[in-house]
N, C-alpha and C positions, 0 to 999 in steps of 0.2 A: 546573574541568576537566570536559569532557563525557565521560560513560561510554557506550560503545556496547554494545548487547546484541542478541542474536539473538531475534527474535520467533517463530522457527520452533518453538521448544519450549514456548511459552506455551500454556496451556489455551485451548480454544475460547471459553470465557466471558471470559477475560482479553483475548483479541484483540478480542472484540465490545465490551468496555468501552473499550478503547483507541480503536477506531473511533468510538464514540459521543463520546468526548472531542474527537476531530478533526472532528466534524460529519458523520460517516458512520454507517452501520448495517450489519447483516448479517441474512440470513435463515437463517444457520447454515451455508450453503454458499458464498454469494457476498457480496462487498462491495457495499453498496447506497448510493446517494446519498440526500440528504434526501428527495427525492420518491419514494423506494423503488424507483427504476429501478436495474438492475444497473450498477455502475460499470465503465466500459471502460478498458482500458489506453490511455494517451494515444498510444502509438507503434504498437501492433499492432491496436488495436480489439477485442482479446479481452476477454471478461468475466473479471474478477479474482475468483478463488476465495479464500476465507478462508485456506486452507492455503498459497496461493502468493503472498500479498500481500507487498510489499516497501515499506517506508517509509524514505525517506532521512532521515538525521539532520538535524534543524533545519528540516524541511519538513513539509508536510502532503500532499505528492504521494505517492499510492499507486499503485504499478505492479505488474504481474505480475513475478515474480522470474526471468524468462527473460533470457538474456544480451543479446538484441537491445534490449529495453526499457532495461536498465541502461546499455548502451553509448550508446544514443540520449540518455538523460538526461544523461550526462556530456558528450556533445557539445554539448547545448543549455545546460546549467547548470554546466559545468566550472569556470567562474570563481568559483562560489560556495564551493567547497572550497578 
């Protein structure tokens, strides 16, 4: 059984370790891609801050935690859940 947890209350260091396991990185403020460029939200184009990142269970898709991005994700990948 999969257990869901909020990453919002994890320490900054733990969030960065999680990102590294998923093939990303952080400069301490923003989520970075492997090439060290800031990772942009797929739907809004906004830079994703470490404090606002949202990772969907079972995926490596990292979005900003705003309602528009989450809604657009479900519209595109709703059949996954």
